C-alpha positions as a Markdown table, in Angstrom:
| # | Residue | x | y | z |
|---|---|---|---|---|
| 1 | Unk | 6.8 | -27.7 | 13.7 |
| 2 | Unk | 5.0 | -26.0 | 10.9 |
| 3 | Unk | 4.3 | -29.2 | 9.0 |
| 4 | Unk | 3.3 | -31.1 | 12.1 |
| 5 | Unk | 0.8 | -28.6 | 13.4 |
| 6 | Unk | -2.5 | -30.1 | 14.5 |
| 7 | Unk | -5.3 | -28.6 | 16.7 |
| 8 | Unk | -4.1 | -30.9 | 19.5 |
| 9 | Unk | -0.5 | -29.5 | 19.4 |
| 10 | Unk | -1.2 | -26.0 | 18.1 |
| 11 | Unk | -0.9 | -24.1 | 21.3 |
| 12 | Unk | 2.2 | -26.0 | 22.5 |
| 13 | Unk | 3.9 | -25.5 | 19.1 |
| 14 | Unk | 2.9 | -21.9 | 19.1 |
| 15 | Unk | 4.6 | -21.2 | 22.4 |
| 16 | Unk | 7.7 | -23.2 | 21.3 |
| 17 | Unk | 7.9 | -21.1 | 18.1 |
| 18 | Unk | 7.7 | -17.8 | 20.1 |
| 19 | Unk | 10.5 | -19.1 | 22.4 |
| 20 | Unk | 12.7 | -20.0 | 19.5 |
| 21 | Unk | 12.0 | -16.6 | 18.0 |
| 22 | Unk | 13.3 | -14.8 | 21.1 |
| 23 | Unk | 16.4 | -17.1 | 21.2 |
| 24 | Unk | 17.2 | -16.4 | 17.5 |
| 25 | Unk | 16.7 | -12.6 | 18.0 |
| 26 | Unk | 19.3 | -12.8 | 20.8 |
| 27 | Unk | 21.7 | -14.7 | 18.5 |
| 28 | Unk | 21.1 | -12.0 | 15.9 |
| 29 | Unk | 21.9 | -9.2 | 18.4 |
| 30 | Unk | 25.1 | -11.1 | 19.3 |
| 31 | Unk | 26.1 | -11.5 | 15.7 |
| 32 | Unk | 25.8 | -15.3 | 15.5 |
| 33 | Unk | 23.2 | -15.2 | 12.7 |
| 34 | Unk | 22.9 | -12.8 | 9.8 |
| 35 | Unk | 20.0 | -10.7 | 8.5 |
| 36 | Unk | 18.9 | -13.4 | 6.0 |
| 37 | Unk | 18.6 | -15.9 | 8.8 |
| 38 | Unk | 16.6 | -13.5 | 10.9 |
| 39 | Unk | 14.3 | -12.8 | 8.0 |
| 40 | Unk | 13.7 | -16.5 | 7.3 |
| 41 | Unk | 13.1 | -17.1 | 11.0 |
| 42 | Unk | 10.5 | -14.3 | 11.2 |
| 43 | Unk | 8.7 | -15.6 | 8.1 |
| 44 | Unk | 8.6 | -19.1 | 9.4 |
| 45 | Unk | 7.5 | -18.2 | 12.9 |
| 46 | Unk | 4.8 | -15.9 | 11.4 |
| 47 | Unk | 3.5 | -18.8 | 9.3 |
| 48 | Unk | 3.4 | -21.0 | 12.5 |
| 49 | Unk | 1.4 | -18.3 | 14.3 |
| 50 | Unk | -1.0 | -17.8 | 11.4 |
| 51 | Unk | -1.6 | -21.6 | 11.1 |
| 52 | Unk | -2.0 | -22.0 | 14.9 |
| 53 | Unk | -4.5 | -19.1 | 15.1 |
| 54 | Unk | -6.5 | -20.8 | 12.2 |
| 55 | Unk | -6.5 | -24.1 | 14.0 |
| 56 | Unk | -7.5 | -22.5 | 17.4 |
| 57 | Unk | -9.8 | -19.9 | 16.1 |
| 58 | Unk | -12.9 | -21.6 | 17.7 |
| 59 | Unk | -11.3 | -20.8 | 21.1 |
| 60 | Unk | -11.2 | -17.0 | 20.5 |
| 61 | Unk | -8.8 | -16.4 | 23.4 |
| 62 | Unk | -7.3 | -13.0 | 24.2 |
| 63 | Unk | -3.9 | -14.6 | 23.8 |
| 64 | Unk | -4.6 | -15.3 | 20.1 |
| 65 | Unk | -6.0 | -11.9 | 19.5 |
| 66 | Unk | -2.9 | -10.2 | 20.9 |
| 67 | Unk | -0.8 | -12.3 | 18.5 |
| 68 | Unk | -2.5 | -10.8 | 15.5 |
| 69 | Unk | -0.4 | -7.7 | 15.9 |
| 70 | Unk | 2.7 | -9.8 | 15.4 |
| 71 | Unk | 1.6 | -11.3 | 12.1 |
| 72 | Unk | 0.1 | -8.3 | 10.4 |
| 73 | Unk | 0.7 | -8.1 | 6.7 |
| 74 | Unk | 1.9 | -4.9 | 5.2 |
| 75 | Unk | 0.0 | -3.8 | 2.1 |
| 76 | Unk | 1.5 | -1.1 | 0.0 |
| 77 | Unk | -1.4 | 0.8 | -1.5 |
| 78 | Unk | -1.4 | 3.1 | -4.5 |
| 79 | Unk | -2.5 | 6.3 | -2.8 |
| 80 | Unk | -1.2 | 9.2 | -0.5 |
| 81 | Unk | -2.7 | 9.4 | 2.9 |
| 82 | Unk | -1.6 | 13.0 | 3.1 |
| 83 | Unk | -3.6 | 13.8 | 0.0 |
| 84 | Unk | -6.6 | 11.6 | 0.4 |
| 85 | Unk | -7.0 | 11.0 | 4.2 |
| 86 | Unk | -5.4 | 14.0 | 6.0 |
| 87 | Unk | -7.7 | 13.6 | 9.0 |
| 88 | Unk | -6.3 | 10.1 | 9.6 |
| 89 | Unk | -2.7 | 11.1 | 10.0 |
| 90 | Unk | -3.7 | 14.5 | 11.5 |
| 91 | Unk | -6.0 | 13.5 | 14.3 |
| 92 | Unk | -6.4 | 9.7 | 14.0 |
| 93 | Unk | -9.9 | 9.8 | 12.4 |
| 94 | Unk | -11.0 | 6.3 | 11.5 |
| 95 | Unk | -12.4 | 5.7 | 8.0 |
| 96 | Unk | -14.1 | 2.5 | 6.9 |
| 97 | Unk | -11.8 | 0.5 | 4.7 |
| 98 | Unk | -13.0 | -2.7 | 2.9 |
| 99 | Unk | -11.7 | -4.9 | 0.2 |
| 100 | Unk | -13.5 | -4.6 | -3.1 |
| 101 | Unk | -12.2 | -7.9 | -4.5 |
| 102 | Unk | -12.5 | -11.5 | -3.5 |
| 103 | Unk | -15.8 | -10.8 | -1.8 |
| 104 | Unk | -16.7 | -14.5 | -1.9 |
| 105 | Unk | -13.6 | -15.3 | 0.3 |
| 106 | Unk | -13.4 | -14.4 | 3.9 |
| 107 | Unk | -10.2 | -12.2 | 4.5 |
| 108 | Unk | -7.9 | -13.6 | 7.1 |
| 109 | Unk | -4.7 | -11.4 | 7.1 |
| 110 | Unk | -4.5 | -8.8 | 9.9 |
| 111 | Unk | -3.4 | -5.8 | 7.7 |
| 112 | Unk | -1.6 | -2.6 | 8.0 |
| 113 | Unk | -1.7 | -0.2 | 5.0 |
| 114 | Unk | 1.3 | 1.8 | 3.8 |
| 115 | Unk | 1.0 | 4.5 | 1.2 |
| 116 | Unk | 3.6 | 5.2 | -1.6 |
| 117 | Unk | 4.9 | 8.5 | -0.1 |
| 118 | Unk | 8.3 | 8.5 | 1.6 |
| 119 | Unk | 7.0 | 9.6 | 5.0 |
| 120 | Unk | 6.6 | 7.1 | 7.8 |
| 121 | Unk | 3.3 | 8.8 | 8.8 |
| 122 | Unk | 1.8 | 7.4 | 5.6 |
| 123 | Unk | 0.7 | 4.2 | 7.5 |
| 124 | Unk | -2.6 | 2.9 | 8.7 |
| 125 | Unk | -1.5 | 0.4 | 11.3 |
| 126 | Unk | -3.5 | -2.6 | 12.4 |
| 127 | Unk | -5.9 | -1.6 | 15.2 |
| 128 | Unk | -7.3 | -4.4 | 17.4 |
| 129 | Unk | -10.3 | -2.2 | 18.2 |
| 130 | Unk | -11.1 | -1.6 | 14.5 |
| 131 | Unk | -9.4 | -4.7 | 12.9 |
| 132 | Unk | -8.8 | -4.7 | 9.2 |
| 133 | Unk | -8.5 | -8.1 | 7.5 |
| 134 | Unk | -7.4 | -8.5 | 3.9 |
| 135 | Unk | -6.7 | -11.4 | 1.5 |
| 136 | Unk | -3.6 | -13.2 | 0.4 |
| 137 | Unk | -2.8 | -11.9 | -3.1 |
| 138 | Unk | -0.1 | -12.3 | -5.7 |
| 139 | Unk | 0.5 | -8.7 | -7.0 |
| 140 | Unk | 2.5 | -10.0 | -9.9 |
| 141 | Unk | -0.6 | -11.8 | -11.3 |
| 142 | Unk | -3.6 | -9.9 | -10.0 |
| 143 | Unk | -4.9 | -6.5 | -9.0 |
| 144 | Unk | -6.5 | -5.9 | -5.6 |
| 145 | Unk | -8.7 | -2.9 | -4.9 |
| 146 | Unk | -9.7 | -1.4 | -1.5 |
| 147 | Unk | -12.5 | 1.1 | -0.8 |
| 148 | Unk | -11.9 | 4.0 | 1.6 |
| 149 | Unk | -15.3 | 5.4 | 2.6 |
| 150 | Unk | -16.7 | 8.6 | 4.2 |
| 151 | Unk | -13.9 | 10.8 | 2.9 |
| 152 | Unk | -15.8 | 13.3 | 0.9 |
| 153 | Unk | -15.0 | 16.8 | -0.2 |
| 154 | Unk | -13.7 | 17.8 | 3.2 |
| 155 | Unk | -10.7 | 15.6 | 2.9 |
| 156 | Unk | -10.0 | 16.9 | -0.6 |
| 157 | Unk | -10.0 | 20.5 | 0.8 |
| 158 | Unk | -7.6 | 19.5 | 3.6 |
| 159 | Unk | -5.4 | 17.3 | 1.4 |
| 160 | Unk | -1.9 | 18.5 | 0.6 |
| 161 | Unk | 0.3 | 17.8 | -2.4 |
| 162 | Unk | 2.8 | 15.9 | -0.2 |
| 163 | Unk | 5.6 | 14.5 | -2.3 |
| 164 | Unk | 3.9 | 16.0 | -5.4 |
| 165 | Unk | 0.9 | 13.7 | -5.2 |
| 166 | Unk | -2.4 | 15.2 | -6.4 |
| 167 | Unk | -5.9 | 13.9 | -5.7 |
| 168 | Unk | -6.6 | 10.5 | -7.4 |
| 169 | Unk | -8.8 | 10.4 | -10.5 |
| 170 | Unk | -12.5 | 10.6 | -9.6 |
| 171 | Unk | -15.7 | 9.3 | -11.1 |
| 172 | Unk | -19.3 | 10.5 | -10.5 |
| 173 | Unk | -21.5 | 7.4 | -10.4 |
| 174 | Unk | -25.3 | 7.5 | -10.2 |
| 175 | Unk | -27.7 | 4.6 | -9.4 |
| 176 | Unk | -31.3 | 4.2 | -10.6 |
| 177 | Unk | -34.1 | 2.6 | -8.7 |
| 178 | Unk | -33.2 | -0.9 | -10.1 |
| 179 | Unk | -29.7 | -0.6 | -8.8 |
| 180 | Unk | -28.1 | -0.1 | -12.2 |
| 181 | Unk | -25.3 | 2.4 | -12.2 |
| 182 | Unk | -23.9 | 4.8 | -14.8 |
| 183 | Unk | -20.6 | 6.7 | -14.8 |
| 184 | Unk | -21.7 | 10.3 | -15.3 |
| 185 | Unk | -18.4 | 12.1 | -15.2 |
| 186 | Unk | -14.7 | 11.5 | -14.7 |
| 187 | Unk | -12.3 | 14.0 | -13.2 |
| 188 | Unk | -8.7 | 13.2 | -14.1 |
| 189 | Unk | -5.9 | 13.7 | -11.6 |
| 190 | Unk | -3.6 | 16.6 | -12.2 |
| 191 | Unk | -0.4 | 15.8 | -14.1 |
| 192 | Unk | 3.1 | 16.5 | -12.6 |
| 193 | Unk | 3.6 | 19.8 | -14.5 |
| 194 | Unk | 0.2 | 21.1 | -13.1 |
| 195 | Unk | 1.3 | 20.1 | -9.6 |
| 196 | Unk | 4.7 | 21.9 | -10.0 |
| 197 | Unk | 2.9 | 25.0 | -11.3 |
| 198 | Unk | 0.6 | 25.0 | -8.2 |
| 199 | Unk | 3.7 | 24.9 | -6.0 |
| 200 | Unk | 5.0 | 28.1 | -7.8 |
| 201 | Unk | 7.6 | 26.4 | -9.9 |
| 202 | Unk | 8.2 | 28.0 | -13.3 |
| 203 | Unk | 7.2 | 25.2 | -15.6 |
| 204 | Unk | 8.2 | 27.1 | -18.7 |
| 205 | Unk | 11.7 | 27.4 | -17.3 |
| 206 | Unk | 11.7 | 23.7 | -16.4 |
| 207 | Unk | 10.6 | 22.9 | -20.0 |
| 208 | Unk | 13.3 | 25.1 | -21.5 |
| 209 | Unk | 16.0 | 23.8 | -19.2 |
| 210 | Unk | 15.2 | 20.1 | -20.0 |
| 211 | Unk | 15.3 | 20.9 | -23.7 |
| 212 | Unk | 18.6 | 22.8 | -23.6 |
| 213 | Unk | 20.4 | 20.2 | -21.4 |
| 214 | Unk | 19.3 | 17.3 | -23.6 |
| 215 | Unk | 20.2 | 19.1 | -26.8 |
| 216 | Unk | 23.6 | 20.1 | -25.3 |
| 217 | Unk | 24.5 | 16.5 | -24.5 |
| 218 | Unk | 27.3 | 14.9 | -26.5 |
| 219 | Unk | 26.5 | 11.4 | -25.3 |
| 220 | Unk | 23.4 | 10.9 | -27.6 |
| 221 | Unk | 22.7 | 11.4 | -31.2 |
| 222 | Unk | 19.7 | 13.5 | -32.4 |
| 223 | Unk | 17.3 | 10.5 | -32.5 |
| 224 | Unk | 18.2 | 9.4 | -29.0 |
| 225 | Unk | 17.6 | 13.0 | -27.8 |
| 226 | Unk | 14.2 | 13.1 | -29.4 |
| 227 | Unk | 13.2 | 9.8 | -27.8 |
| 228 | Unk | 14.4 | 10.9 | -24.3 |
| 229 | Unk | 12.6 | 14.2 | -24.6 |
| 230 | Unk | 9.4 | 12.7 | -25.7 |
| 231 | Unk | 9.6 | 10.1 | -22.9 |
| 232 | Unk | 10.1 | 12.8 | -20.3 |
| 233 | Unk | 7.2 | 14.8 | -21.6 |
| 234 | Unk | 5.1 | 11.6 | -21.4 |
| 235 | Unk | 5.9 | 11.1 | -17.7 |
| 236 | Unk | 5.4 | 14.8 | -16.9 |
| 237 | Unk | 2.0 | 14.8 | -18.5 |
| 238 | Unk | 0.8 | 11.9 | -16.2 |
| 239 | Unk | 0.0 | 11.9 | -12.5 |
| 240 | Unk | 2.5 | 10.6 | -10.0 |
| 241 | Unk | 0.6 | 7.4 | -8.9 |
| 242 | Unk | 1.8 | 3.9 | -9.8 |
| 243 | Unk | 0.5 | 2.3 | -12.9 |
| 244 | Unk | -1.6 | -0.8 | -12.7 |
| 245 | Unk | -0.7 | -4.2 | -14.1 |
| 246 | Unk | -3.2 | -3.8 | -16.9 |
| 247 | Unk | -1.7 | -0.5 | -17.9 |
| 248 | Unk | 1.8 | -1.9 | -17.9 |
| 249 | Unk | 0.7 | -4.8 | -20.1 |
| 250 | Unk | -0.9 | -2.3 | -22.6 |
């Protein structure tokens, strides 16, 4: 069906795919197909839906718009909504979100955004009234940046160190009359030890405990102990956000 889709048959095949999906979900519930089969089914049906919507987009029917919820892509974004967008999860305040890459390509994926904290509230779901569309990307080969606008100092004051995430690194950028920009000042994010200290942990005690336990280990020689301790200090001197592809390559 996916390979045979044409504008002429798109609506018919779309309905057939949805019917097949319901049948296969029933088979899954009854134990006749396994989780891998279900996953492959969902992926294939979503591809059929996306291709059908693309072929029928000139019609712009309500039926097609409702299907967008079913094919939304989940984008895992390197930030904490609890720290950077507390008004979103607290009272559903909407913030403008736009891609900063691939601006010469129209985004087509209905998108929901998930942060890197462990809480299920760290999600910005796809909202048909304020739809967010993003691009297809290969995260193993490229970076992809999003802009969250109208946040300001108010969100920083409200932000909490949920899961030990601090505010992201910030840059003060000025523009002249010709539109040229200059980076005036960079504010680095707090490191993990600073965050722990803000939460009233005794970082000197943590430091001493790490040293004592590593030195007391009988499974490592002295050189291995030094390497492990220096590696731990390196991690604790950094912030808790994921590192970028470029940083990993360096």
